[in-house]
PyMOL Python script that loads the backbone (N, CA, C, O; Angstrom):
from pymol import cmd

cmd.read_pdbstr("""\
ATOM      1  N   MET A   1     -13.396 -74.374 -88.044  1.00  0.00           N
ATOM      2  CA  MET A   1     -13.669 -73.497 -86.926  1.00  0.00           C
ATOM      3  C   MET A   1     -12.936 -74.005 -85.688  1.00  0.00           C
ATOM      4  O   MET A   1     -12.576 -75.178 -85.594  1.00  0.00           O
ATOM      5  N   ILE A   2     -12.725 -73.094 -84.744  1.00  0.00           N
ATOM      6  CA  ILE A   2     -12.048 -73.438 -83.500  1.00  0.00           C
ATOM      7  C   ILE A   2     -13.071 -74.004 -82.530  1.00  0.00           C
ATOM      8  O   ILE A   2     -14.168 -73.466 -82.378  1.00  0.00           O
ATOM      9  N   ASP A   3     -12.702 -75.088 -81.881  1.00  0.00           N
ATOM     10  CA  ASP A   3     -13.593 -75.732 -80.915  1.00  0.00           C
ATOM     11  C   ASP A   3     -13.791 -74.818 -79.710  1.00  0.00           C
ATOM     12  O   ASP A   3     -12.820 -74.343 -79.122  1.00  0.00           O
ATOM     13  N   LYS A   4     -15.053 -74.570 -79.343  1.00  0.00           N
ATOM     14  CA  LYS A   4     -15.376 -73.692 -78.217  1.00  0.00           C
ATOM     15  C   LYS A   4     -14.808 -74.249 -76.913  1.00  0.00           C
ATOM     16  O   LYS A   4     -14.349 -73.482 -76.067  1.00  0.00           O
ATOM     17  N   GLY A   5     -14.833 -75.562 -76.740  1.00  0.00           N
ATOM     18  CA  GLY A   5     -14.267 -76.200 -75.547  1.00  0.00           C
ATOM     19  C   GLY A   5     -12.778 -75.938 -75.431  1.00  0.00           C
ATOM     20  O   GLY A   5     -12.256 -75.758 -74.331  1.00  0.00           O
ATOM     21  N   LEU A   6     -12.091 -75.918 -76.573  1.00  0.00           N
ATOM     22  CA  LEU A   6     -10.649 -75.642 -76.577  1.00  0.00           C
ATOM     23  C   LEU A   6     -10.378 -74.217 -76.099  1.00  0.00           C
ATOM     24  O   LEU A   6      -9.451 -73.977 -75.325  1.00  0.00           O
ATOM     25  N   LEU A   7     -11.193 -73.282 -76.566  1.00  0.00           N
ATOM     26  CA  LEU A   7     -11.028 -71.887 -76.131  1.00  0.00           C
ATOM     27  C   LEU A   7     -11.324 -71.730 -74.640  1.00  0.00           C
ATOM     28  O   LEU A   7     -10.623 -70.996 -73.943  1.00  0.00           O
ATOM     29  N   GLU A   8     -12.345 -72.406 -74.155  1.00  0.00           N
ATOM     30  CA  GLU A   8     -12.670 -72.333 -72.733  1.00  0.00           C
ATOM     31  C   GLU A   8     -11.555 -72.942 -71.891  1.00  0.00           C
ATOM     32  O   GLU A   8     -11.194 -72.419 -70.837  1.00  0.00           O
ATOM     33  N   ASP A   9     -11.010 -74.074 -72.384  1.00  0.00           N
ATOM     34  CA  ASP A   9      -9.903 -74.723 -71.678  1.00  0.00           C
ATOM     35  C   ASP A   9      -8.682 -73.812 -71.637  1.00  0.00           C
ATOM     36  O   ASP A   9      -8.026 -73.683 -70.603  1.00  0.00           O
ATOM     37  N   LEU A  10      -8.385 -73.186 -72.763  1.00  0.00           N
ATOM     38  CA  LEU A  10      -7.247 -72.262 -72.820  1.00  0.00           C
ATOM     39  C   LEU A  10      -7.468 -71.082 -71.884  1.00  0.00           C
ATOM     40  O   LEU A  10      -6.548 -70.666 -71.180  1.00  0.00           O
ATOM     41  N   GLY A  11      -8.681 -70.544 -71.872  1.00  0.00           N
ATOM     42  CA  GLY A  11      -8.988 -69.431 -70.977  1.00  0.00           C
ATOM     43  C   GLY A  11      -8.844 -69.830 -69.523  1.00  0.00           C
ATOM     44  O   GLY A  11      -8.313 -69.067 -68.716  1.00  0.00           O
ATOM     45  N   GLN A  12      -9.313 -71.022 -69.184  1.00  0.00           N
ATOM     46  CA  GLN A  12      -9.198 -71.512 -67.804  1.00  0.00           C
ATOM     47  C   GLN A  12      -7.737 -71.694 -67.412  1.00  0.00           C
ATOM     48  O   GLN A  12      -7.338 -71.342 -66.302  1.00  0.00           O
ATOM     49  N   ARG A  13      -6.942 -72.244 -68.323  1.00  0.00           N
ATOM     50  CA  ARG A  13      -5.513 -72.440 -68.027  1.00  0.00           C
ATOM     51  C   ARG A  13      -4.797 -71.099 -67.835  1.00  0.00           C
ATOM     52  O   ARG A  13      -3.956 -70.960 -66.947  1.00  0.00           O
ATOM     53  N   LEU A  14      -5.135 -70.122 -68.668  1.00  0.00           N
ATOM     54  CA  LEU A  14      -4.521 -68.796 -68.518  1.00  0.00           C
ATOM     55  C   LEU A  14      -4.947 -68.157 -67.205  1.00  0.00           C
ATOM     56  O   LEU A  14      -4.138 -67.520 -66.530  1.00  0.00           O
ATOM     57  N   SER A  15      -6.193 -68.321 -66.848  1.00  0.00           N
ATOM     58  CA  SER A  15      -6.689 -67.775 -65.588  1.00  0.00           C
ATOM     59  C   SER A  15      -5.992 -68.431 -64.400  1.00  0.00           C
ATOM     60  O   SER A  15      -5.593 -67.748 -63.455  1.00  0.00           O
ATOM     61  N   ASP A  16      -5.844 -69.761 -64.447  1.00  0.00           N
ATOM     62  CA  ASP A  16      -5.143 -70.481 -63.383  1.00  0.00           C
ATOM     63  C   ASP A  16      -3.687 -70.040 -63.279  1.00  0.00           C
ATOM     64  O   ASP A  16      -3.155 -69.868 -62.183  1.00  0.00           O
ATOM     65  N   ALA A  17      -3.056 -69.862 -64.431  1.00  0.00           N
ATOM     66  CA  ALA A  17      -1.651 -69.444 -64.438  1.00  0.00           C
ATOM     67  C   ALA A  17      -1.497 -68.044 -63.857  1.00  0.00           C
ATOM     68  O   ALA A  17      -0.531 -67.769 -63.144  1.00  0.00           O
ATOM     69  N   ALA A  18      -2.438 -67.166 -64.158  1.00  0.00           N
ATOM     70  CA  ALA A  18      -2.376 -65.794 -63.644  1.00  0.00           C
ATOM     71  C   ALA A  18      -2.558 -65.785 -62.136  1.00  0.00           C
ATOM     72  O   ALA A  18      -1.903 -65.019 -61.429  1.00  0.00           O
ATOM     73  N   ARG A  19      -3.470 -66.658 -61.635  1.00  0.00           N
ATOM     74  CA  ARG A  19      -3.676 -66.724 -60.191  1.00  0.00           C
ATOM     75  C   ARG A  19      -2.466 -67.283 -59.462  1.00  0.00           C
ATOM     76  O   ARG A  19      -2.183 -66.894 -58.329  1.00  0.00           O
ATOM     77  N   ALA A  20      -1.758 -68.184 -60.103  1.00  0.00           N
ATOM     78  CA  ALA A  20      -0.612 -68.825 -59.465  1.00  0.00           C
ATOM     79  C   ALA A  20       0.680 -68.042 -59.663  1.00  0.00           C
ATOM     80  O   ALA A  20       1.716 -68.409 -59.108  1.00  0.00           O
ATOM     81  N   SER A  21       0.633 -66.987 -60.434  1.00  0.00           N
ATOM     82  CA  SER A  21       1.860 -66.246 -60.737  1.00  0.00           C
ATOM     83  C   SER A  21       2.228 -65.287 -59.615  1.00  0.00           C
ATOM     84  O   SER A  21       1.373 -64.900 -58.818  1.00  0.00           O
ATOM     85  N   PRO A  22       3.484 -64.909 -59.551  1.00  0.00           N
ATOM     86  CA  PRO A  22       3.904 -63.933 -58.540  1.00  0.00           C
ATOM     87  C   PRO A  22       3.326 -62.537 -58.783  1.00  0.00           C
ATOM     88  O   PRO A  22       3.385 -61.677 -57.904  1.00  0.00           O
ATOM     89  N   ALA A  23       2.772 -62.315 -59.965  1.00  0.00           N
ATOM     90  CA  ALA A  23       2.208 -60.994 -60.266  1.00  0.00           C
ATOM     91  C   ALA A  23       1.076 -60.655 -59.311  1.00  0.00           C
ATOM     92  O   ALA A  23       0.943 -59.502 -58.900  1.00  0.00           O
ATOM     93  N   GLN A  24       0.253 -61.639 -58.947  1.00  0.00           N
ATOM     94  CA  GLN A  24      -0.852 -61.377 -58.039  1.00  0.00           C
ATOM     95  C   GLN A  24      -0.324 -61.039 -56.649  1.00  0.00           C
ATOM     96  O   GLN A  24      -0.845 -60.139 -55.990  1.00  0.00           O
ATOM     97  N   ASP A  25       0.700 -61.750 -56.202  1.00  0.00           N
ATOM     98  CA  ASP A  25       1.311 -61.434 -54.912  1.00  0.00           C
ATOM     99  C   ASP A  25       1.933 -60.044 -54.947  1.00  0.00           C
ATOM    100  O   ASP A  25       1.833 -59.280 -53.987  1.00  0.00           O
ATOM    101  N   LEU A  26       2.572 -59.732 -56.059  1.00  0.00           N
ATOM    102  CA  LEU A  26       3.180 -58.411 -56.205  1.00  0.00           C
ATOM    103  C   LEU A  26       2.111 -57.329 -56.150  1.00  0.00           C
ATOM    104  O   LEU A  26       2.306 -56.291 -55.518  1.00  0.00           O
ATOM    105  N   GLU A  27       0.987 -57.568 -56.810  1.00  0.00           N
ATOM    106  CA  GLU A  27      -0.102 -56.582 -56.795  1.00  0.00           C
ATOM    107  C   GLU A  27      -0.645 -56.390 -55.382  1.00  0.00           C
ATOM    108  O   GLU A  27      -0.856 -55.256 -54.953  1.00  0.00           O
ATOM    109  N   LYS A  28      -0.874 -57.484 -54.654  1.00  0.00           N
ATOM    110  CA  LYS A  28      -1.377 -57.368 -53.276  1.00  0.00           C
ATOM    111  C   LYS A  28      -0.382 -56.609 -52.403  1.00  0.00           C
ATOM    112  O   LYS A  28      -0.770 -55.745 -51.617  1.00  0.00           O
ATOM    113  N   ASN A  29       0.902 -56.937 -52.545  1.00  0.00           N
ATOM    114  CA  ASN A  29       1.918 -56.261 -51.738  1.00  0.00           C
ATOM    115  C   ASN A  29       2.012 -54.777 -52.086  1.00  0.00           C
ATOM    116  O   ASN A  29       2.171 -53.932 -51.205  1.00  0.00           O
ATOM    117  N   LEU A  30       1.913 -54.472 -53.367  1.00  0.00           N
ATOM    118  CA  LEU A  30       1.977 -53.071 -53.794  1.00  0.00           C
ATOM    119  C   LEU A  30       0.778 -52.287 -53.278  1.00  0.00           C
ATOM    120  O   LEU A  30       0.923 -51.146 -52.840  1.00  0.00           O
ATOM    121  N   ARG A  31      -0.409 -52.896 -53.328  1.00  0.00           N
ATOM    122  CA  ARG A  31      -1.609 -52.228 -52.799  1.00  0.00           C
ATOM    123  C   ARG A  31      -1.464 -51.968 -51.294  1.00  0.00           C
ATOM    124  O   ARG A  31      -1.811 -50.894 -50.803  1.00  0.00           O
ATOM    125  N   ALA A  32      -0.954 -52.953 -50.583  1.00  0.00           N
ATOM    126  CA  ALA A  32      -0.767 -52.786 -49.136  1.00  0.00           C
ATOM    127  C   ALA A  32       0.258 -51.687 -48.854  1.00  0.00           C
ATOM    128  O   ALA A  32       0.069 -50.871 -47.952  1.00  0.00           O
ATOM    129  N   LEU A  33       1.333 -51.672 -49.623  1.00  0.00           N
ATOM    130  CA  LEU A  33       2.371 -50.656 -49.443  1.00  0.00           C
ATOM    131  C   LEU A  33       1.825 -49.260 -49.716  1.00  0.00           C
ATOM    132  O   LEU A  33       2.071 -48.331 -48.947  1.00  0.00           O
ATOM    133  N   LEU A  34       1.087 -49.114 -50.808  1.00  0.00           N
ATOM    134  CA  LEU A  34       0.513 -47.805 -51.138  1.00  0.00           C
ATOM    135  C   LEU A  34      -0.528 -47.387 -50.103  1.00  0.00           C
ATOM    136  O   LEU A  34      -0.606 -46.216 -49.731  1.00  0.00           O
ATOM    137  N   GLY A  35      -1.324 -48.344 -49.642  1.00  0.00           N
ATOM    138  CA  GLY A  35      -2.311 -48.033 -48.612  1.00  0.00           C
ATOM    139  C   GLY A  35      -1.649 -47.533 -47.343  1.00  0.00           C
ATOM    140  O   GLY A  35      -2.106 -46.561 -46.741  1.00  0.00           O
ATOM    141  N   ALA A  36      -0.568 -48.194 -46.930  1.00  0.00           N
ATOM    142  CA  ALA A  36       0.158 -47.774 -45.733  1.00  0.00           C
ATOM    143  C   ALA A  36       0.782 -46.394 -45.943  1.00  0.00           C
ATOM    144  O   ALA A  36       0.792 -45.568 -45.031  1.00  0.00           O
ATOM    145  N   PHE A  37       1.298 -46.152 -47.137  1.00  0.00           N
ATOM    146  CA  PHE A  37       1.915 -44.858 -47.453  1.00  0.00           C
ATOM    147  C   PHE A  37       0.884 -43.735 -47.330  1.00  0.00           C
ATOM    148  O   PHE A  37       1.140 -42.714 -46.692  1.00  0.00           O
ATOM    149  N   PHE A  38      -0.286 -43.935 -47.948  1.00  0.00           N
ATOM    150  CA  PHE A  38      -1.308 -42.892 -47.914  1.00  0.00           C
ATOM    151  C   PHE A  38      -1.867 -42.702 -46.516  1.00  0.00           C
ATOM    152  O   PHE A  38      -2.171 -41.574 -46.128  1.00  0.00           O
ATOM    153  N   ASP A  39      -2.009 -43.766 -45.757  1.00  0.00           N
ATOM    154  CA  ASP A  39      -2.474 -43.638 -44.374  1.00  0.00           C
ATOM    155  C   ASP A  39      -1.470 -42.867 -43.535  1.00  0.00           C
ATOM    156  O   ASP A  39      -1.848 -42.053 -42.694  1.00  0.00           O
ATOM    157  N   ARG A  40      -0.202 -43.123 -43.764  1.00  0.00           N
ATOM    158  CA  ARG A  40       0.857 -42.477 -42.972  1.00  0.00           C
ATOM    159  C   ARG A  40       0.910 -40.972 -43.207  1.00  0.00           C
ATOM    160  O   ARG A  40       1.166 -40.206 -42.278  1.00  0.00           O
ATOM    161  N   PHE A  41       0.676 -40.558 -44.415  1.00  0.00           N
ATOM    162  CA  PHE A  41       0.779 -39.136 -44.744  1.00  0.00           C
ATOM    163  C   PHE A  41      -0.564 -38.423 -44.764  1.00  0.00           C
ATOM    164  O   PHE A  41      -0.656 -37.297 -45.251  1.00  0.00           O
ATOM    165  N   ASP A  42      -1.605 -39.059 -44.242  1.00  0.00           N
ATOM    166  CA  ASP A  42      -2.928 -38.454 -44.138  1.00  0.00           C
ATOM    167  C   ASP A  42      -3.421 -37.876 -45.464  1.00  0.00           C
ATOM    168  O   ASP A  42      -3.936 -36.758 -45.509  1.00  0.00           O
ATOM    169  N   VAL A  43      -3.262 -38.630 -46.519  1.00  0.00           N
ATOM    170  CA  VAL A  43      -3.739 -38.220 -47.835  1.00  0.00           C
ATOM    171  C   VAL A  43      -5.233 -38.499 -47.898  1.00  0.00           C
ATOM    172  O   VAL A  43      -5.695 -39.548 -47.448  1.00  0.00           O
ATOM    173  N   VAL A  44      -5.991 -37.556 -48.460  1.00  0.00           N
ATOM    174  CA  VAL A  44      -7.437 -37.726 -48.586  1.00  0.00           C
ATOM    175  C   VAL A  44      -7.830 -37.691 -50.059  1.00  0.00           C
ATOM    176  O   VAL A  44      -7.083 -37.206 -50.909  1.00  0.00           O
ATOM    177  N   LEU A  45      -9.000 -38.208 -50.333  1.00  0.00           N
ATOM    178  CA  LEU A  45      -9.518 -38.163 -51.690  1.00  0.00           C
ATOM    179  C   LEU A  45      -9.881 -36.724 -52.045  1.00  0.00           C
ATOM    180  O   LEU A  45     -10.265 -35.940 -51.178  1.00  0.00           O
ATOM    181  N   ARG A  46      -9.758 -36.394 -53.295  1.00  0.00           N
ATOM    182  CA  ARG A  46     -10.073 -35.051 -53.761  1.00  0.00           C
ATOM    183  C   ARG A  46     -11.530 -34.694 -53.447  1.00  0.00           C
ATOM    184  O   ARG A  46     -11.831 -33.565 -53.059  1.00  0.00           O
ATOM    185  N   GLU A  47     -12.433 -35.673 -53.620  1.00  0.00           N
ATOM    186  CA  GLU A  47     -13.851 -35.420 -53.360  1.00  0.00           C
ATOM    187  C   GLU A  47     -14.079 -35.057 -51.899  1.00  0.00           C
ATOM    188  O   GLU A  47     -14.847 -34.144 -51.595  1.00  0.00           O
ATOM    189  N   ASP A  48     -13.410 -35.771 -50.994  1.00  0.00           N
ATOM    190  CA  ASP A  48     -13.548 -35.471 -49.570  1.00  0.00           C
ATOM    191  C   ASP A  48     -13.004 -34.083 -49.255  1.00  0.00           C
ATOM    192  O   ASP A  48     -13.583 -33.343 -48.460  1.00  0.00           O
ATOM    193  N   PHE A  49     -11.891 -33.741 -49.884  1.00  0.00           N
ATOM    194  CA  PHE A  49     -11.296 -32.420 -49.694  1.00  0.00           C
ATOM    195  C   PHE A  49     -12.256 -31.326 -50.160  1.00  0.00           C
ATOM    196  O   PHE A  49     -12.445 -30.321 -49.473  1.00  0.00           O
ATOM    197  N   ASP A  50     -12.861 -31.530 -51.334  1.00  0.00           N
ATOM    198  CA  ASP A  50     -13.784 -30.526 -51.875  1.00  0.00           C
ATOM    199  C   ASP A  50     -15.011 -30.348 -50.978  1.00  0.00           C
ATOM    200  O   ASP A  50     -15.481 -29.227 -50.781  1.00  0.00           O
ATOM    201  N   VAL A  51     -15.525 -31.447 -50.440  1.00  0.00           N
ATOM    202  CA  VAL A  51     -16.676 -31.366 -49.534  1.00  0.00           C
ATOM    203  C   VAL A  51     -16.303 -30.562 -48.293  1.00  0.00           C
ATOM    204  O   VAL A  51     -17.058 -29.687 -47.870  1.00  0.00           O
ATOM    205  N   GLN A  52     -15.152 -30.853 -47.714  1.00  0.00           N
ATOM    206  CA  GLN A  52     -14.726 -30.140 -46.512  1.00  0.00           C
ATOM    207  C   GLN A  52     -14.465 -28.666 -46.800  1.00  0.00           C
ATOM    208  O   GLN A  52     -14.742 -27.808 -45.961  1.00  0.00           O
ATOM    209  N   ARG A  53     -13.931 -28.370 -47.989  1.00  0.00           N
ATOM    210  CA  ARG A  53     -13.686 -26.975 -48.362  1.00  0.00           C
ATOM    211  C   ARG A  53     -14.996 -26.203 -48.452  1.00  0.00           C
ATOM    212  O   ARG A  53     -15.083 -25.067 -47.986  1.00  0.00           O
ATOM    213  N   LYS A  54     -16.025 -26.825 -49.057  1.00  0.00           N
ATOM    214  CA  LYS A  54     -17.326 -26.161 -49.164  1.00  0.00           C
ATOM    215  C   LYS A  54     -17.947 -25.942 -47.792  1.00  0.00           C
ATOM    216  O   LYS A  54     -18.526 -24.888 -47.528  1.00  0.00           O
ATOM    217  N   LEU A  55     -17.828 -26.935 -46.923  1.00  0.00           N
ATOM    218  CA  LEU A  55     -18.352 -26.774 -45.562  1.00  0.00           C
ATOM    219  C   LEU A  55     -17.649 -25.636 -44.829  1.00  0.00           C
ATOM    220  O   LEU A  55     -18.290 -24.857 -44.124  1.00  0.00           O
ATOM    221  N   LEU A  56     -16.348 -25.543 -44.993  1.00  0.00           N
ATOM    222  CA  LEU A  56     -15.585 -24.470 -44.360  1.00  0.00           C
ATOM    223  C   LEU A  56     -15.993 -23.110 -44.910  1.00  0.00           C
ATOM    224  O   LEU A  56     -16.123 -22.148 -44.153  1.00  0.00           O
ATOM    225  N   GLU A  57     -16.195 -23.025 -46.220  1.00  0.00           N
ATOM    226  CA  GLU A  57     -16.621 -21.760 -46.812  1.00  0.00           C
ATOM    227  C   GLU A  57     -17.976 -21.315 -46.243  1.00  0.00           C
ATOM    228  O   GLU A  57     -18.171 -20.137 -45.942  1.00  0.00           O
ATOM    229  N   ARG A  58     -18.909 -22.268 -46.100  1.00  0.00           N
ATOM    230  CA  ARG A  58     -20.216 -21.933 -45.525  1.00  0.00           C
ATOM    231  C   ARG A  58     -20.078 -21.490 -44.078  1.00  0.00           C
ATOM    232  O   ARG A  58     -20.723 -20.531 -43.655  1.00  0.00           O
ATOM    233  N   ALA A  59     -19.241 -22.182 -43.317  1.00  0.00           N
ATOM    234  CA  ALA A  59     -19.047 -21.827 -41.906  1.00  0.00           C
ATOM    235  C   ALA A  59     -18.435 -20.433 -41.794  1.00  0.00           C
ATOM    236  O   ALA A  59     -18.817 -19.655 -40.919  1.00  0.00           O
ATOM    237  N   GLN A  60     -17.488 -20.114 -42.675  1.00  0.00           N
ATOM    238  CA  GLN A  60     -16.870 -18.791 -42.641  1.00  0.00           C
ATOM    239  C   GLN A  60     -17.881 -17.708 -42.996  1.00  0.00           C
ATOM    240  O   GLN A  60     -17.860 -16.627 -42.407  1.00  0.00           O
ATOM    241  N   ALA A  61     -18.757 -17.982 -43.940  1.00  0.00           N
ATOM    242  CA  ALA A  61     -19.787 -17.005 -44.323  1.00  0.00           C
ATOM    243  C   ALA A  61     -20.752 -16.779 -43.161  1.00  0.00           C
ATOM    244  O   ALA A  61     -21.128 -15.642 -42.878  1.00  0.00           O
ATOM    245  N   LYS A  62     -21.152 -17.855 -42.493  1.00  0.00           N
ATOM    246  CA  LYS A  62     -22.046 -17.717 -41.335  1.00  0.00           C
ATOM    247  C   LYS A  62     -21.372 -16.945 -40.214  1.00  0.00           C
ATOM    248  O   LYS A  62     -21.998 -16.109 -39.563  1.00  0.00           O
ATOM    249  N   LEU A  63     -20.080 -17.230 -39.988  1.00  0.00           N
ATOM    250  CA  LEU A  63     -19.337 -16.522 -38.948  1.00  0.00           C
ATOM    251  C   LEU A  63     -19.265 -15.035 -39.256  1.00  0.00           C
ATOM    252  O   LEU A  63     -19.454 -14.210 -38.363  1.00  0.00           O
ATOM    253  N   SER A  64     -18.999 -14.687 -40.492  1.00  0.00           N
ATOM    254  CA  SER A  64     -18.945 -13.267 -40.881  1.00  0.00           C
ATOM    255  C   SER A  64     -20.294 -12.590 -40.651  1.00  0.00           C
ATOM    256  O   SER A  64     -20.354 -11.461 -40.163  1.00  0.00           O
ATOM    257  N   ALA A  65     -21.372 -13.283 -41.005  1.00  0.00           N
ATOM    258  CA  ALA A  65     -22.711 -12.712 -40.807  1.00  0.00           C
ATOM    259  C   ALA A  65     -22.994 -12.523 -39.319  1.00  0.00           C
ATOM    260  O   ALA A  65     -23.541 -11.497 -38.914  1.00  0.00           O
ATOM    261  N   LEU A  66     -22.626 -13.508 -38.509  1.00  0.00           N
ATOM    262  CA  LEU A  66     -22.849 -13.389 -37.061  1.00  0.00           C
ATOM    263  C   LEU A  66     -21.995 -12.275 -36.454  1.00  0.00           C
ATOM    264  O   LEU A  66     -22.463 -11.558 -35.570  1.00  0.00           O
ATOM    265  N   GLU A  67     -20.775 -12.122 -36.903  1.00  0.00           N
ATOM    266  CA  GLU A  67     -19.920 -11.044 -36.400  1.00  0.00           C
ATOM    267  C   GLU A  67     -20.524  -9.690 -36.736  1.00  0.00           C
ATOM    268  O   GLU A  67     -20.518  -8.774 -35.914  1.00  0.00           O
ATOM    269  N   ALA A  68     -21.048  -9.570 -37.957  1.00  0.00           N
ATOM    270  CA  ALA A  68     -21.669  -8.306 -38.358  1.00  0.00           C
ATOM    271  C   ALA A  68     -22.922  -8.042 -37.516  1.00  0.00           C
ATOM    272  O   ALA A  68     -23.188  -6.903 -37.133  1.00  0.00           O
ATOM    273  N   ARG A  69     -23.672  -9.078 -37.238  1.00  0.00           N
ATOM    274  CA  ARG A  69     -24.882  -8.932 -36.427  1.00  0.00           C
ATOM    275  C   ARG A  69     -24.537  -8.526 -34.995  1.00  0.00           C
ATOM    276  O   ARG A  69     -25.198  -7.659 -34.422  1.00  0.00           O
ATOM    277  N   VAL A  70     -23.517  -9.141 -34.418  1.00  0.00           N
ATOM    278  CA  VAL A  70     -23.084  -8.788 -33.057  1.00  0.00           C
ATOM    279  C   VAL A  70     -22.595  -7.349 -33.020  1.00  0.00           C
ATOM    280  O   VAL A  70     -22.898  -6.609 -32.084  1.00  0.00           O
ATOM    281  N   ALA A  71     -21.839  -6.953 -34.036  1.00  0.00           N
ATOM    282  CA  ALA A  71     -21.346  -5.578 -34.090  1.00  0.00           C
ATOM    283  C   ALA A  71     -22.519  -4.602 -34.169  1.00  0.00           C
ATOM    284  O   ALA A  71     -22.494  -3.560 -33.515  1.00  0.00           O
ATOM    285  N   GLU A  72     -23.543  -4.920 -34.959  1.00  0.00           N
ATOM    286  CA  GLU A  72     -24.721  -4.067 -35.046  1.00  0.00           C
ATOM    287  C   GLU A  72     -25.462  -3.986 -33.718  1.00  0.00           C
ATOM    288  O   GLU A  72     -25.874  -2.902 -33.305  1.00  0.00           O
ATOM    289  N   LEU A  73     -25.632  -5.104 -33.055  1.00  0.00           N
ATOM    290  CA  LEU A  73     -26.307  -5.110 -31.748  1.00  0.00           C
ATOM    291  C   LEU A  73     -25.524  -4.315 -30.716  1.00  0.00           C
ATOM    292  O   LEU A  73     -26.125  -3.630 -29.889  1.00  0.00           O
ATOM    293  N   GLU A  74     -24.216  -4.389 -30.743  1.00  0.00           N
ATOM    294  CA  GLU A  74     -23.391  -3.627 -29.788  1.00  0.00           C
ATOM    295  C   GLU A  74     -23.479  -2.138 -30.058  1.00  0.00           C
ATOM    296  O   GLU A  74     -23.409  -1.334 -29.128  1.00  0.00           O
ATOM    297  N   ARG A  75     -23.632  -1.757 -31.326  1.00  0.00           N
ATOM    298  CA  ARG A  75     -23.752  -0.348 -31.661  1.00  0.00           C
ATOM    299  C   ARG A  75     -25.084   0.223 -31.153  1.00  0.00           C
ATOM    300  O   ARG A  75     -25.162   1.395 -30.784  1.00  0.00           O
ATOM    301  N   ARG A  76     -26.102  -0.594 -31.139  1.00  0.00           N
ATOM    302  CA  ARG A  76     -27.432  -0.130 -30.711  1.00  0.00           C
ATOM    303  C   ARG A  76     -27.486   0.104 -29.209  1.00  0.00           C
ATOM    304  O   ARG A  76     -28.353   0.848 -28.750  1.00  0.00           O
ATOM    305  N   ARG A  77     -26.632  -0.474 -28.454  1.00  0.00           N
ATOM    306  CA  ARG A  77     -26.670  -0.339 -26.981  1.00  0.00           C
ATOM    307  C   ARG A  77     -26.508   1.057 -26.571  1.00  0.00           C
ATOM    308  O   ARG A  77     -26.515   1.355 -25.377  1.00  0.00           O
TER     309      ARG A  77
END
""", "prot")
cmd.dss("prot")
cmd.show_as("cartoon", "prot")
cmd.util.cbc("prot")
cmd.orient("prot")
C-alpha cells in the first residue's frame, strides 16, 4: 500500500508549487483586467438586468393606469 504520509507530502509539495507558479499571478492579473474591462463598459449581471426590466415594466403599467385615470377625470369636468 502507499504510505498516507507520502501522499500528503506530495499533495503539499504540489500545492506549494502551484502557489509559487506564475499561473497564480497570471490568474490575478487576468481577473483584474477583466474586472476593469467590465467596469469600463458598464456591463451588468443578467440577474440585475432582469430585476430592473421587471421594475420598469411595473412602472410603465402604473403610468398607463394613471394616464387613463387622469384622462377619465378630465372628461368628467
